[in-house]
C-alpha positions as a Python dict, from the first residue, in 0.01 Angstrom:
ca = {
    (1, 'M'): (0, 0, 0),
    (2, 'N'): (194, 23, 325),
    (3, 'E'): (-12, -143, 594),
    (4, 'V'): (33, -46, 958),
    (5, 'R'): (180, -327, 1167),
    (6, 'P'): (160, -226, 1535),
    (7, 'Y'): (456, -321, 1750),
    (8, 'L'): (440, -343, 2130),
    (9, 'L'): (766, -193, 2252),
    (10, 'P'): (987, -407, 2479),
    (11, 'H'): (1016, -369, 2855),
    (12, 'T'): (640, -333, 2888),
    (13, 'T'): (537, -496, 3213),
    (14, 'F'): (193, -607, 3330),
    (15, 'E'): (139, -616, 3703),
    (16, 'G'): (-201, -635, 3864),
    (17, 'Q'): (-409, -434, 3620),
    (18, 'I'): (-140, -183, 3530),
    (19, 'A'): (83, -175, 3222),
    (20, 'S'): (401, 29, 3248),
    (21, 'R'): (723, 105, 3063),
    (22, 'A'): (981, 383, 3065),
    (23, 'G'): (792, 592, 3315),
    (24, 'A'): (452, 561, 3141),
    (25, 'V'): (154, 386, 3297),
    (26, 'I'): (-176, 253, 3161),
    (27, 'T'): (-485, 162, 3364),
    (28, 'L'): (-835, 81, 3241),
    (29, 'R'): (-1156, 232, 3369),
    (30, 'D'): (-1336, -95, 3294),
    (31, 'T'): (-1115, -348, 3471),
    (32, 'S'): (-1324, -635, 3335),
    (33, 'Q'): (-1160, -568, 2995),
    (34, 'W'): (-805, -604, 3128),
    (35, 'S'): (-744, -961, 3008),
    (36, 'R'): (-875, -876, 2662),
    (37, 'F'): (-660, -562, 2654),
    (38, 'V'): (-341, -754, 2741),
    (39, 'T'): (-418, -1019, 2480),
    (40, 'L'): (-468, -746, 2221),
    (41, 'L'): (-137, -579, 2308),
    (42, 'N'): (50, -907, 2281),
    (43, 'R'): (-81, -942, 1924),
    (44, 'C'): (112, -626, 1836),
    (45, 'N'): (422, -810, 1714),
    (46, 'G'): (526, -583, 1426),
    (47, 'R'): (421, -847, 1173),
    (48, 'S'): (41, -858, 1198),
    (49, 'T'): (-148, -580, 1025),
    (50, 'L'): (-404, -361, 1198),
    (51, 'E'): (-679, -545, 1008),
    (52, 'E'): (-549, -887, 1113),
    (53, 'I'): (-530, -784, 1478),
    (54, 'A'): (-879, -636, 1461),
    (55, 'A'): (-1017, -958, 1317),
    (56, 'E'): (-846, -1173, 1582),
    (57, 'A'): (-958, -945, 1864),
    (58, 'R'): (-1308, -904, 1722),
    (59, 'I'): (-1292, -526, 1728),
    (60, 'D'): (-1368, -282, 1446),
    (61, 'V'): (-1068, -133, 1267),
    (62, 'P'): (-1146, 238, 1339),
    (63, 'S'): (-1172, 169, 1714),
    (64, 'L'): (-848, -30, 1710),
    (65, 'S'): (-676, 243, 1506),
    (66, 'G'): (-778, 504, 1764),
    (67, 'L'): (-654, 284, 2047),
    (68, 'M'): (-319, 230, 1872),
    (69, 'N'): (-280, 605, 1820),
    (70, 'D'): (-337, 662, 2192),
    (71, 'L'): (-91, 386, 2283),
    (72, 'E'): (167, 530, 2044),
    (73, 'Q'): (134, 874, 2202),
    (74, 'G'): (171, 709, 2543),
    (75, 'G'): (495, 540, 2439),
    (76, 'F'): (375, 179, 2433),
    (77, 'V'): (359, 93, 2064),
    (78, 'W'): (496, 195, 1728),
    (79, 'T'): (264, 194, 1428),
    (80, 'L'): (492, 154, 1128),
    (81, 'S'): (454, -59, 819),
    (82, 'D'): (818, -173, 824),
    (83, 'Y'): (1073, -194, 1105),
    (84, 'S'): (1394, -242, 911),
    (85, 'N'): (1443, 135, 930),
    (86, 'I'): (1306, 353, 1207),
    (87, 'P'): (1211, 715, 1124),
    (88, 'T'): (1441, 947, 1317),
    (89, 'P'): (1161, 1138, 1493),
    (90, 'V'): (1013, 807, 1614),
    (91, 'F'): (1353, 700, 1747),
    (92, 'Q'): (1415, 1036, 1914),
    (93, 'R'): (1085, 1027, 2103),
    (94, 'E'): (1168, 683, 2239),
    (95, 'F'): (1529, 775, 2318),
    (96, 'K'): (1426, 1085, 2511),
    (97, 'R'): (1167, 881, 2696),
    (98, 'W'): (1446, 656, 2824),
    (99, 'L'): (1703, 924, 2909),
    (100, 'P'): (1550, 1015, 3248),
    (101, 'V'): (1499, 645, 3324),
    (102, 'W'): (1869, 574, 3268),
    (103, 'V'): (1979, 885, 3459),
    (104, 'N'): (1763, 782, 3753),
    (105, 'Q'): (1916, 434, 3742),
    (106, 'M'): (2267, 581, 3740),
    (107, 'Y'): (2208, 800, 4047),
    (108, 'D'): (1939, 617, 4241),
    (109, 'Q'): (2166, 474, 4511),
    (110, 'P'): (2071, 574, 4870),
    (111, 'F'): (2416, 716, 4946),
    (112, 'W'): (2351, 1013, 4714),
    (113, 'R'): (2068, 1123, 4943),
    (114, 'D'): (2294, 1066, 5245),
    (115, 'L'): (2565, 1272, 5079),
    (116, 'Y'): (2325, 1560, 5013),
    (117, 'D'): (2180, 1542, 5366),
    (118, 'G'): (2522, 1559, 5528),
    (119, 'M'): (2502, 1201, 5654),
    (120, 'S'): (2809, 1078, 5467),
    (121, 'G'): (3143, 1258, 5468),
    (122, 'P'): (3343, 1515, 5268),
    (123, 'Q'): (3591, 1251, 5156),
    (124, 'T'): (3320, 1083, 4945),
    (125, 'L'): (3242, 1399, 4751),
    (126, 'I'): (3611, 1478, 4708),
    (127, 'G'): (3670, 1121, 4595),
    (128, 'W'): (3390, 1152, 4341),
    (129, 'A'): (3563, 1462, 4203),
    (130, 'I'): (3897, 1277, 4188),
    (131, 'E'): (3748, 990, 3990),
    (132, 'N'): (3572, 1232, 3754),
    (133, 'M'): (3907, 1404, 3709),
    (134, 'H'): (4051, 1068, 3605),
    (135, 'Y'): (3768, 986, 3366),
    (136, 'T'): (3750, 1327, 3196),
    (137, 'R'): (4128, 1323, 3161),
    (138, 'T'): (4102, 1009, 2945),
    (139, 'V'): (3888, 1174, 2677),
    (140, 'M'): (4185, 1138, 2439),
    (141, 'A'): (4167, 762, 2494),
    (142, 'H'): (3821, 728, 2340),
    (143, 'M'): (3686, 1036, 2158),
    (144, 'P'): (3952, 1030, 1881),
    (145, 'Y'): (3826, 680, 1798),
    (146, 'A'): (3481, 831, 1738),
    (147, 'V'): (3646, 1081, 1503),
    (148, 'A'): (3825, 803, 1316),
    (149, 'H'): (3509, 592, 1289),
    (150, 'A'): (3273, 880, 1206),
    (151, 'E'): (3021, 787, 938),
    (152, 'S'): (3072, 1111, 741),
    (153, 'S'): (3297, 1414, 715),
    (154, 'E'): (3019, 1618, 877),
    (155, 'Y'): (3019, 1390, 1182),
    (156, 'E'): (3397, 1393, 1189),
    (157, 'A'): (3393, 1775, 1209),
    (158, 'I'): (3129, 1772, 1485),
    (159, 'Q'): (3328, 1518, 1683),
    (160, 'L'): (3653, 1710, 1642),
    (161, 'R'): (3486, 2026, 1769),
    (162, 'H'): (3353, 1839, 2072),
    (163, 'L'): (3701, 1701, 2139),
    (164, 'S'): (3855, 2050, 2117),
    (165, 'E'): (3604, 2169, 2377),
    (166, 'E'): (3632, 1869, 2608),
    (167, 'W'): (3999, 1773, 2631),
    (168, 'D'): (4087, 2000, 2927),
    (169, 'H'): (3771, 1961, 3137),
    (170, 'Y'): (3957, 1742, 3383),
    (171, 'R'): (4134, 2057, 3505),
    (172, 'M'): (3812, 2185, 3659),
    (173, 'F'): (3780, 1873, 3874),
    (174, 'M'): (4151, 1893, 3951),
    (175, 'D'): (4125, 2259, 4055),
    (176, 'G'): (3840, 2170, 4289),
    (177, 'C'): (4042, 1891, 4449),
    (178, 'I'): (4345, 2117, 4489),
    (179, 'A'): (4123, 2364, 4675),
    (180, 'T'): (4060, 2095, 4939),
    (181, 'G'): (4431, 2062, 5011),
    (182, 'Q'): (4530, 1791, 4764),
    (183, 'S'): (4859, 1876, 4597),
    (184, 'P'): (4879, 1875, 4215),
    (185, 'D'): (5164, 1623, 4227),
    (186, 'A'): (4972, 1389, 4458),
    (187, 'L'): (4664, 1410, 4236),
    (188, 'S'): (4873, 1335, 3928),
    (189, 'R'): (5010, 1026, 4098),
    (190, 'T'): (4670, 888, 4195),
    (191, 'R'): (4552, 582, 4011),
    (192, 'P'): (4187, 564, 3904),
    (193, 'L'): (3957, 303, 4051),
    (194, 'V'): (3894, -6, 3841),
    (195, 'T'): (3546, 110, 3748),
    (196, 'S'): (3674, 455, 3644),
    (197, 'T'): (3903, 280, 3398),
    (198, 'A'): (3615, 53, 3295),
    (199, 'V'): (3406, 354, 3191),
    (200, 'T'): (3693, 477, 2972),
    (201, 'H'): (3735, 133, 2814),
    (202, 'F'): (3362, 108, 2755),
    (203, 'M'): (3349, 444, 2577),
    (204, 'R'): (3650, 347, 2365),
    (205, 'S'): (3479, 24, 2257),
    (206, 'I'): (3159, 213, 2173),
    (207, 'A'): (3354, 475, 1975),
    (208, 'R'): (3462, 199, 1737),
    (209, 'E'): (3095, 147, 1647),
    (210, 'G'): (3078, 494, 1497),
    (211, 'A'): (2985, 847, 1593),
    (212, 'I'): (2610, 782, 1608),
    (213, 'V'): (2620, 516, 1880),
    (214, 'Y'): (2905, 693, 2061),
    (215, 'N'): (2719, 1023, 2074),
    (216, 'A'): (2404, 854, 2199),
    (217, 'C'): (2612, 751, 2502),
    (218, 'E'): (2758, 1100, 2523),
    (219, 'A'): (2402, 1238, 2522),
    (220, 'L'): (2324, 1015, 2819),
    (221, 'L'): (2632, 1142, 3003),
    (222, 'E'): (2535, 1502, 2929),
    (223, 'A'): (2179, 1431, 3045),
    (224, 'T'): (2309, 1358, 3396),
    (225, 'T'): (2361, 1734, 3441),
    (226, 'E'): (2083, 1861, 3213),
    (227, 'D'): (1882, 1964, 3520),
    (228, 'D'): (2162, 2203, 3607),
    (229, 'T'): (1968, 2379, 3883),
    (230, 'S'): (1933, 2055, 4082),
    (231, 'V'): (2293, 1952, 4016),
    (232, 'I'): (2429, 2288, 4127),
    (233, 'D'): (2209, 2281, 4437),
    (234, 'F'): (2350, 1937, 4520),
    (235, 'Y'): (2710, 2058, 4488),
    (236, 'E'): (2657, 2378, 4686),
    (237, 'T'): (2441, 2225, 4960),
    (238, 'A'): (2666, 1924, 5014),
    (239, 'G'): (2976, 2145, 5003),
    (240, 'K'): (2837, 2376, 5272),
    (241, 'R'): (2724, 2089, 5495),
    (242, 'Y'): (3073, 1938, 5487),
    (243, 'G'): (3253, 2269, 5523),
    (244, 'L'): (3435, 2229, 5193),
    (245, 'P'): (3605, 2536, 5040),
    (246, 'V'): (3382, 2741, 4813),
    (247, 'E'): (3654, 2704, 4546),
    (248, 'F'): (3581, 2330, 4542),
    (249, 'T'): (3211, 2360, 4469),
    (250, 'S'): (3271, 2654, 4234),
    (251, 'A'): (3493, 2430, 4019),
    (252, 'L'): (3222, 2163, 3997),
    (253, 'V'): (2959, 2424, 3914),
    (254, 'R'): (3190, 2572, 3650),
    (255, 'H'): (3207, 2234, 3476),
    (256, 'V'): (2827, 2214, 3460),
    (257, 'N'): (2804, 2566, 3319),
    (258, 'V'): (3080, 2513, 3063),
    (259, 'D'): (2909, 2202, 2925),
    (260, 'K'): (2582, 2394, 2909),
    (261, 'D'): (2745, 2688, 2730),
    (262, 'F'): (2902, 2454, 2475),
    (263, 'E'): (2555, 2297, 2421),
    (264, 'H'): (2701, 1946, 2434),
    (265, 'I'): (2356, 1810, 2521),
    (266, 'D'): (2243, 1907, 2168),
    (267, 'I'): (2521, 1736, 1973),
    (268, 'F'): (2336, 1407, 1923),
    (269, 'D'): (2019, 1580, 1802),
    (270, 'S'): (2229, 1790, 1567),
    (271, 'M'): (2385, 1480, 1415),
    (272, 'L'): (2045, 1318, 1368),
    (273, 'S'): (1892, 1624, 1203),
    (274, 'S'): (2023, 1523, 860),
    (275, 'I'): (1917, 1157, 887),
    (276, 'P'): (1558, 1065, 789),
    (277, 'S'): (1580, 720, 946),
    (278, 'L'): (1808, 480, 1131),
    (279, 'P'): (1858, 109, 1058),
    (280, 'S'): (1694, -103, 1326),
    (281, 'G'): (2033, -259, 1398),
    (282, 'T'): (2174, 83, 1484),
    (283, 'V'): (1873, 159, 1704),
    (284, 'N'): (1927, -166, 1892),
    (285, 'R'): (2298, -92, 1940),
    (286, 'I'): (2216, 254, 2077),
    (287, 'F'): (1970, 126, 2335),
    (288, 'D'): (2194, -164, 2431),
    (289, 'A'): (2497, 66, 2473),
    (290, 'C'): (2308, 322, 2683),
    (291, 'Q'): (2161, 53, 2908),
    (292, 'R'): (2506, -98, 2963),
    (293, 'L'): (2652, 246, 3035),
    (294, 'A'): (2381, 313, 3294),
    (295, 'E'): (2455, -21, 3461),
    (296, 'L'): (2828, 53, 3456),
    (297, 'F'): (2763, 387, 3626),
    (298, 'V'): (2586, 209, 3910),
    (299, 'L'): (2901, 2, 3964),
    (300, 'W'): (3122, 310, 3930),
    (301, 'N'): (2928, 523, 4176),
    (302, 'T'): (2903, 233, 4420),
    (303, 'E'): (3279, 172, 4412),
    (304, 'I'): (3350, 543, 4459),
    (305, 'H'): (3123, 548, 4763),
    (306, 'E'): (3268, 230, 4914),
    (307, 'F'): (3629, 328, 4851),
    (308, 'Y'): (3622, 689, 4965),
    (309, 'S'): (3372, 651, 5250),
    (310, 'G'): (3618, 420, 5423),
    (311, 'S'): (3407, 104, 5404),
    (312, 'R'): (3696, -53, 5214),
    (313, 'K'): (3943, 83, 5471),
    (314, 'R'): (4129, 298, 5221),
    (315, 'S'): (4172, 675, 5238),
    (316, 'I'): (4232, 941, 4975),
    (317, 'A'): (4593, 946, 5089),
    (318, 'A'): (4618, 572, 5027),
    (319, 'A'): (4466, 619, 4683),
    (320, 'S'): (4723, 887, 4612),
    (321, 'S'): (5000, 639, 4678),
    (322, 'V'): (4887, 396, 4443),
    (323, 'Q'): (1868, -752, 3029),
    (324, 'D'): (1837, -784, 2650),
    (325, 'S'): (1829, -413, 2564),
    (326, 'S'): (1734, -450, 2197),
    (327, 'L'): (1441, -234, 2097),
    (328, 'V'): (1348, -389, 1764),
    (329, 'H'): (1344, -766, 1708),
}
C-alpha cells in the first residue's frame, strides 16, 4: 500500500502569523492555533506518513487529510507516497506557479517604471534592443547543443524546429535599431556587454544538460512576453514618450507577435506531454537553472540600464567602437 507522505515545499516563509511561498499566502482565522499549525507543517518532511503526523500532532487522520488537500491546492505541500519521481502534472503546477515569480524578479527593477514613464531616456531603450540583438544572434551558440543532447529523437525534432524558427530573430531587433539611425555596419561592429555574453554562456551550459532542462529555461524566457498586451503597451508607450520612430517599436512588437504565432511558449508543455513523471534530480535541476537565469537577468538588465543611461559614462557610439533552488531533497 502506498502511504501518503506529505512534503512541505521549500521557500515557505513564516512571518508574523502568515505563511507564504510563490505568491500564495495562508492566514488562520483562529490565530491561537498558529504555533500548532507551523509545527504541523514542519512535520511534513516527505518521510513521515499522514498517520504518523496525525499521531504526533494529536489530530484525527480525516481532518489532517482534508487540511493537506487544501494545502496542496494552495501550493504549499505535495502529498505523494514517493518523491524519487514526480508526476508530470504535479511538476507542471509548481513550475507554472513559479513562472510569474521569476518574471517579476527579472523585471522588477525601478528603472523599468522610469523608462515607461518617460523619466529615463531613449538611449536606454535602444541599448536594450541592441543587447537583445546580440543575445538572439547567438542562438546558434547554444540551441544546437540542446539538439545534440536531446533525450530522444522526438525532442531532437522539436528542438530543430524551434532552431529553424528562431535563428534570424535578431534581425527584428537590428531593424528596429537601424530605424533609430544606427548603421548596419556600426551595429555589426558593436560588442555585447559582459552580461549579454554571460546569458549566452549560461544557456549553452544548460543545453548540455539536455532538452528538458534547456526548454524549461526557454519557457521562462518566453514567459517574459506571454502577457503580450502589456509588453506591446510598454514598447509603444515608451517609444512615443521618447519620440522614437514608429519603425523601431514596430520591430519590437513584431518580435513579440512572431514568437506568439510560433507558439514557442507551448514547446515545454508539448515535450512533457509524453512523460508521465520526472526524476526528482531533473526537477531540482530545472528549478535551480530557472532561478539562476532569473538572477542573471537582473544583472543583465541592470548593466544595460547603467551602460546605456550614461551612468557609466559610455554612449551607444562608444559601444559601437568596441539560494539553494532545489525543490526536492
